[in-house]
C-alpha positions as a Markdown table, in Angstrom:
| # | Residue | x | y | z |
|---|---|---|---|---|
| 1 | Met | 137.3 | 104.8 | 105.4 |
| 2 | Lys | 136.1 | 101.5 | 106.6 |
| 3 | Val | 134.5 | 103.2 | 109.6 |
| 4 | Val | 132.7 | 105.6 | 107.6 |
| 5 | Val | 131.3 | 102.9 | 105.3 |
| 6 | Leu | 130.3 | 100.8 | 108.3 |
| 7 | Ala | 128.6 | 103.9 | 109.9 |
| 8 | Ile | 126.7 | 104.6 | 106.7 |
| 9 | Thr | 125.6 | 101.0 | 106.4 |
| 10 | Leu | 124.6 | 100.9 | 109.9 |
| 11 | Leu | 122.6 | 104.2 | 109.5 |
| 12 | Ile | 120.8 | 102.8 | 106.5 |
| 13 | Ala | 119.9 | 99.6 | 108.1 |
| 14 | Leu | 118.2 | 101.5 | 111.2 |
| 15 | Cys | 116.4 | 103.9 | 108.9 |
| 16 | Ser | 115.0 | 101.1 | 106.6 |
| 17 | Val | 113.0 | 99.5 | 109.4 |
| 18 | Ser | 109.4 | 99.7 | 108.4 |
| 19 | Gly | 106.2 | 97.7 | 108.5 |
| 20 | Asp | 106.1 | 93.9 | 107.7 |
| 21 | His | 104.0 | 93.5 | 104.5 |
| 22 | Leu | 103.0 | 90.2 | 103.0 |
| 23 | Val | 102.6 | 89.8 | 99.2 |
| 24 | Val | 102.2 | 86.3 | 97.8 |
| 25 | Gly | 101.3 | 85.1 | 94.4 |
| 26 | Asn | 100.0 | 87.2 | 91.7 |
| 27 | Val | 98.4 | 90.4 | 92.8 |
| 28 | Ala | 98.9 | 92.4 | 89.5 |
| 29 | Asn | 98.3 | 90.6 | 86.2 |
| 30 | Arg | 94.9 | 89.1 | 85.3 |
| 31 | Val | 93.4 | 88.6 | 88.6 |
| 32 | Leu | 90.3 | 89.6 | 90.3 |
| 33 | Leu | 90.2 | 91.1 | 93.8 |
| 34 | Ala | 87.7 | 88.8 | 95.6 |
| 35 | Lys | 87.9 | 90.5 | 99.1 |
| 36 | His | 89.2 | 93.7 | 100.4 |
| 37 | Glu | 89.2 | 94.7 | 104.1 |
| 38 | Met | 90.9 | 96.8 | 106.6 |
| 39 | Val | 91.8 | 94.8 | 109.8 |
| 40 | Glu | 92.4 | 97.1 | 112.8 |
| 41 | Tyr | 93.2 | 96.3 | 116.5 |
| 42 | Asn | 93.7 | 98.8 | 119.2 |
| 43 | Ala | 97.0 | 99.1 | 121.2 |
| 44 | Phe | 97.3 | 98.0 | 124.8 |
| 45 | Pro | 100.2 | 99.1 | 127.0 |
| 46 | Phe | 103.1 | 96.6 | 127.0 |
| 47 | Met | 101.2 | 94.0 | 125.4 |
| 48 | Lys | 101.4 | 92.4 | 121.9 |
| 49 | Arg | 98.1 | 92.1 | 120.2 |
| 50 | Val | 97.4 | 89.2 | 118.0 |
| 51 | Lys | 94.6 | 89.1 | 115.5 |
| 52 | Tyr | 93.4 | 86.3 | 113.0 |
| 53 | Tyr | 91.8 | 86.8 | 109.6 |
| 54 | Phe | 90.0 | 84.1 | 107.8 |
| 55 | Tyr | 88.9 | 84.1 | 104.2 |
| 56 | Ser | 87.0 | 81.3 | 102.6 |
| 57 | Gly | 85.7 | 81.5 | 99.0 |
| 58 | Pro | 84.0 | 79.1 | 96.6 |
| 59 | Glu | 85.8 | 75.8 | 96.2 |
| 60 | Tyr | 86.2 | 76.3 | 92.4 |
| 61 | Lys | 87.8 | 79.7 | 92.9 |
| 62 | Lys | 91.4 | 79.2 | 93.9 |
| 63 | Ile | 93.5 | 82.2 | 95.5 |
| 64 | Gln | 96.0 | 83.6 | 93.0 |
| 65 | Gly | 97.5 | 86.3 | 95.4 |
| 66 | Ile | 97.4 | 87.6 | 98.9 |
| 67 | Gln | 98.5 | 91.2 | 100.0 |
| 68 | Ala | 98.5 | 92.4 | 103.5 |
| 69 | Leu | 100.0 | 95.8 | 103.9 |
| 70 | Asp | 100.9 | 97.4 | 107.3 |
| 71 | Thr | 99.3 | 100.9 | 107.0 |
| 72 | Leu | 101.0 | 101.9 | 110.3 |
| 73 | His | 104.4 | 101.2 | 109.2 |
| 74 | Ser | 105.2 | 99.5 | 112.6 |
| 75 | Arg | 107.1 | 96.4 | 113.4 |
| 76 | Ala | 104.0 | 94.2 | 113.3 |
| 77 | Ser | 104.2 | 90.8 | 111.4 |
| 78 | Val | 101.9 | 88.9 | 109.3 |
| 79 | Asn | 102.0 | 85.2 | 108.1 |
| 80 | Ile | 99.9 | 82.4 | 106.7 |
| 81 | Thr | 98.8 | 79.7 | 109.1 |
| 82 | Ala | 96.6 | 77.7 | 106.7 |
| 83 | Gly | 95.4 | 77.6 | 103.0 |
| 84 | Gly | 96.9 | 80.3 | 100.8 |
| 85 | Val | 97.8 | 80.4 | 97.0 |
| 86 | Gly | 96.3 | 77.4 | 95.2 |
| 87 | His | 93.7 | 76.9 | 97.9 |
| 88 | Ser | 90.1 | 78.4 | 98.3 |
| 89 | Phe | 90.9 | 79.6 | 101.8 |
| 90 | Val | 93.5 | 81.4 | 103.8 |
| 91 | Asn | 94.1 | 82.0 | 107.5 |
| 92 | Leu | 96.3 | 84.9 | 108.3 |
| 93 | Arg | 97.9 | 85.7 | 111.8 |
| 94 | Met | 99.0 | 89.3 | 112.7 |
| 95 | Lys | 101.0 | 90.3 | 115.5 |
| 96 | Ser | 101.7 | 93.8 | 116.7 |
| 97 | Glu | 104.7 | 95.4 | 118.2 |
| 98 | Arg | 104.6 | 95.5 | 122.0 |
| 99 | Gly | 102.3 | 98.6 | 123.1 |
| 100 | Lys | 101.1 | 99.3 | 119.6 |
| 101 | Gly | 98.0 | 98.5 | 117.4 |
| 102 | Leu | 97.5 | 96.7 | 114.2 |
| 103 | Ala | 96.3 | 98.1 | 110.9 |
| 104 | Tyr | 96.5 | 95.9 | 107.8 |
| 105 | Asp | 95.0 | 96.4 | 104.4 |
| 106 | Ile | 94.2 | 93.0 | 103.2 |
| 107 | Gly | 93.4 | 92.0 | 99.6 |
| 108 | Ile | 92.6 | 88.4 | 98.3 |
| 109 | Tyr | 93.0 | 87.8 | 94.5 |
| 110 | Val | 91.4 | 85.1 | 92.6 |
| 111 | Asn | 91.7 | 84.0 | 89.0 |
| 112 | Pro | 88.7 | 85.4 | 86.9 |
| 113 | Asp | 88.9 | 82.3 | 84.5 |
| 114 | Phe | 87.5 | 79.8 | 87.1 |
| 115 | Gln | 86.8 | 76.9 | 84.7 |
């Protein structure tokens, strides 16, 4: 019985590997989509591809949420290198799986009440 449970757990873990999404802050309630962009980078055999994304808005509009969705559902990763929620700018670093490309749907959300 323990072997069956272990096998099912291992199967679920292997099947649930999907893209690495980044959702930080508030992206649903009372926020305004300030920037929406698709970031794509072509694959190169046997190489990991790295792409940087920079957003800078007005100083008085602070970022409330950041959403970066992997549209290829690969094993790519995305992280924030500078700025982010509470700042008026953000820098994102995206790294692809070896031999694969990048495709991220990026949304930057700000507070509409900017006073």
